[in-house]
N, C-alpha and C positions, 0 to 999 in steps of 0.2 A: 155772715157768710151766705151767699146765694145758694138756693136749693141745688142747682146743678153741681156746684163744688162739693156740697155735702154728699150727694149721691155718687160723685166720682170718687170721693174718699172712701165711701162704703164699698164701692167696687174694688178699690185698691186693698182694703182690709180683707175682702174675700180672696183676692189674688194672693195676698200674703199667707192667708190660712191654707190655701191650696198648695203653695210652694212648700210650706213647713210640713203639713200632714200628708198631702198627696206626694210631695217630694220624697219624704222618708219611705213612703209606700213603694214608689218606683225604685228607690235605692235598694230596698230589700230584694227586689228582683235582680238588680245588678250583682249583689253579693251571692244570690242564688246561682247566677250564671258562673261565678268563679269559685263556688264551694267545692268542686271536685267530686270524685267518687269515693266509695268506701264508707266506713263508719263515721269518719270525721265530717265528710260532706253531708251525710244523712243527719247528723246532729245539728249542723249549721242550718240546713233547710228546715228542720223541725222547729228550731228557734224562730226562724224567719216567718214560717207559717203561723206559729202561735202568736207572734207579735203583731202581724198585720191582719190575721184572720177575722177578728170581730169588726174591724173598721175599714177594710180595704175598699168597700163600695161607698161607705159614708163620706169618704174624702171628696168624691166627685160632686157633692152638694155645693161645695165652694166654686167649682168650675162652672156649674150650672148658673149660679148667682152671677158670676162674671159675664157669661154669655148673654143672659137675659137683660142685665143692666146695660150692657153695651148696646144691645139691640133697641132697647126702649128709651134710654137716656140720651145716647149720642148715636142715633141711627145712621147718619152719614159715615161715621167711623166703622160701624158694623158692616155697612154695604161695601165700603172700600176694602177693608181687611178681608172679608169673606170672598170677594170677587177677585182680588189680586193674589192672595195667599191661599187659594183653595187647594193647591197641591199639598203643602206641608200640613194644613189643617185636616185634610182628608186622611192623610197618612197617620197623623196623630190620633184621629178618631178611630181608624181601623186598629191601631195599636192598643187603644184602650179596650176595645171590644175583644180583640184576640187575647189580651192579657187577662181580662176578667174571666172569659170562658175557659182558658187554659188552667187558671188557678183553681176554678171550681171543679173542672173535670179531673185534674190530677189528684185532688183530695178524695174522690170517690172511686176512681178506677183501681183495679187490682192487678191488671196486666203490666208487667215491668216495662215492656216496650212502649205501651201507651203512656205510662207515667213519665218515661224519658221524653217522649214526643211532646206531651203537654208541658212538661217542665222546661223544655227548650223554647217552646212558644211563649211561655210566661216570662222567662228570663230575657229573651231577645226583645220582646215587645216592651219590657220594662226599661230597656236601654234606648230603643229607637223612639219611643213616644216622647220622653222629655227632650231628646235631641231635636225632634221636629218642632216641638213647642218652643225650644230655645231659638231655633232659626226664625220663627215668627217674631219673637221679641227682638232679635237682631235686625230684622227687616224694619221694624218700627223705630228702633233706636237710630238706625242709619238713614232714616227718612226716605225709604224706598217705597213707601206706600202713599201715593198722592191721593187727594180727595177725588171721588168719582167712581163710577162702576167700571171695574177692570181697567182702571187708568194706569196701573203699574204693570211692569213686565212679569208674567207668571213664573219665570225661571230666575232671572237675575235678581229679582226682588228678595229672594231668600237663599240663593246660591251665590254668596259673596263673602268676603273675609269676615265682616262683622257677624253675619248670621252663622257662619260655620263655627267660629270661635264661641259664639253665644250658645250654640247647640252643645258643644263640648263642655262649656261651663255649666250648662243646665244638668247634664249627665253627672258631672263631677259633684255638683251641689247635692243631688239626690243621693249619690253614693256616700258622701261625707255625713249628711244628716242621718242616713240609715245606720252607718257604722257607729255614730255617737249614741243613737237610741238603742241599738242592739247591744252595745257594750253594757249599758245599765241594765237592760232586760236580762242579759245573761247572768250578771252578778246577782240580781234579785232572785233568780231561780236557782242559785247555787252552782251555776255552770262557770266556775272560775277560770277553767282553761279556755272556754269559748270567750269569756270576757276579755282575756288577754289577746286572743286572736283578733277580735274586732277592735280592741284598743290599738293594736299595731296598724290595722287598716284605717282607722280614723286618723291616726297621726300621718300616715302616708298620703291619704286622700286629702287631708287638710293642707298639707304642704303643696300638693299638686294644685289645689284650689287657689292657693296664694299665687303660684306661678301663672295659672290661667287668668287670674284677675289682672295681673300686670300685663299679660298678653292682650287681654280684652281692652284695657285702657290704651295700649299702644296702637292696636288695630283701629280703634275708634278714632284716635287722634288723626290717623292717616286717612281713614275712610269717611269720617263725618266730623269735620272740624267744628261745626257749630254745636253739635251735641256734646262734644268733648269739652268745649269751653263753657257750656252751660253747667257742667259738673262743678265748675269753680264758683258758682253763685253761693252766697253764704249758707242758705238752708240746705242745698244739695250737698255742699262740701261737709256740712255738719253730719249729715246722715252717712256720708262716705267715711268720715273719720270714725264714727260709731261702729260701722261695719268692720273696718280694719282693726280697731282696738279689740272688738269682741272676737274677731277671728283669731288674732294672736293670743288672746286670753284663753280661747278654747283649746289651743294646742298646749299651752302651759298647764291648764287644768287637767287635760287628758293625760299629759306626761306624769302628773302627780296623782293619777288615779282618782280624780274627783269626778266620778262618772255622772252624778246627779247634777252638779253645778254646771258642768260643761254642756248639758242639754240647753240651758238657758242662754249661755253665751253663743252657742252655735246658732240657735234660733234668732238671736239678736243680730248676728252677723248677716244672715240672709235677709232679715227684715230691713236692716239699714240699707242694704244694697238695693232692694226693690224700691224703697221710698226715695232713695237718692235718684234713681232713674225717673220715677214719676214726677218728683219736684223739679228736676232739671228740664223736663219737657213742658211743664206748665208755663203759660196758659194754652200752649198749642197741643192739640190732640193728633193732628196730622200736619204735614208741612203746609204752612200758610193758612191753616184752619184752626181757629181758637175754640176753646170750650164754649164760649158764649155763642159763637156762630153755629156750632154743631149741636147744641143742646135742643132737646125736644120742646114742645110748647109748655107753658106754665101748668096747664091742666094735667098733662101727662107726667110732668115732674112731680106734681103734688100727689097724684095717685101712686106713683112709684115710691115716693117717700113713705106713704102709709103702708104699702105692701112690704117695704124693707123693714119697717118697725115691727109689723106683725110677724113676719118670717123670722126676724131676729129673736123675738120673744119665744118662738116655738123651737127653732132649730138650735140656737146656741145652748140653752139649758139641756136639751135632749142629747146633743153630742157631748156636752160636758159630763152628763150623767153616765153616758156610755163609756167614755174614757175612764171615769172614776171607777166604775164597776170593774172594768177590765184590769185596771192597775191594782185593785185590791181583792182580786180573786183568791181562792184558797191556795193555788199553786204559788202565787206571789208571796202570800204570808208565810208559806213553808220555806220558800227560798230565802226570805229575809231572816227568818229565825235560824236557818242553817248557816247563814253568812254573817252572823253577828260578830262584830269585832274586826271584820275584814276592811282594809282601807278602801276608799272609793266612795264614801257617802257624800 
C-alpha cells in the first residue's frame, strides 16, 4: 500500500478515536444540559464531571492529529476545506474554546449564578460544536467542497439538507455514546438509580439514532446520488452492515443491562459508520480530485510517516495509561465492590 494511503488511514484512525472519545465527551455536555435542577440534576452533573474530568482536554489530541495530517499529507484538501467551510469550522473552534473554559471555571467558582452561567455555556457549546463539525462532514459527503481556494459557496456548502441532518446525527451520536458510557460509570460507582436513568436515555437516544441514520441515507440519496451509490460498493457496504448490526446489538445489550459489553458494540457502530463513509469516497478526497493527485511530495510523506510512528509510540501508551488509571481509581474499586452481584457486567 502506498505511503499516502497509509497516512490517510492513520488520519482516519485518529478521526475515529476523536469521534469515540471526544464524542462521548461532548455528549456528557448534552446530558448536562438536560440534567435539570435540584438534587437529581446535581448528582447527574457530578457523575458527568467525574467521568470526563481527567480526559476532557486529552481528547483533542486526536483532532490535532487529523488537522495536521490533512494539512501536510493532502494540502489541497486542507486549503479547499478551510477556505470554503471557514464559517462552521470557526464556530466549532469557538465552541471548543468556550466549552473548555466554561468547564474549568464552573469547577472552581463558588458563586451560584456564575456556576449556572458557566454550566449553560459548557452545555450549549457541547451541543453546538458537534453540530457544526457534523455539517462539515455533510458538506464533504455531498461533494459541496470543490478543489481550489474558496471555490465552494461559503453558506450553501454547509447549509443544505445533508449537512443539517449530518449535524443532528453528530449531536445524536455524542449523546448516545455518552449515555452508554455514563450508564456503566454510574453502576461502577454504586449509583444504581443513575445507571437506570442513563440506561433509559441510551435506549431512547439509540432509537433516535437509528431513525436519523435512515433519514441520513434518504437525504443523501436525494442530495448526492453518486455518494449514495458508492455506499453500495462491497467494502463500504460491509462496514455499513457492521455498523447496523452493532447498533442493534447495542440496544439489545442495553435492554438486558449489559453495561460493559454495550460499550464495545456502541463504539463499533460508530466506527463502522465512519469507515463506511471513508471507503465510499476513496480514491477521491474531493470531487474530481484523487488521493494520488492531492498527496504531498514523497519526501513530505516520508517525514510524516516517521512523525506519525514516533507520535503514536508516545501518545497512544500515555493516553492508554491515563484511561487505565482513571478506570481503576479508588472510587471505582469501591463502586465495584458495593455493586457486586448486580446485573449489568
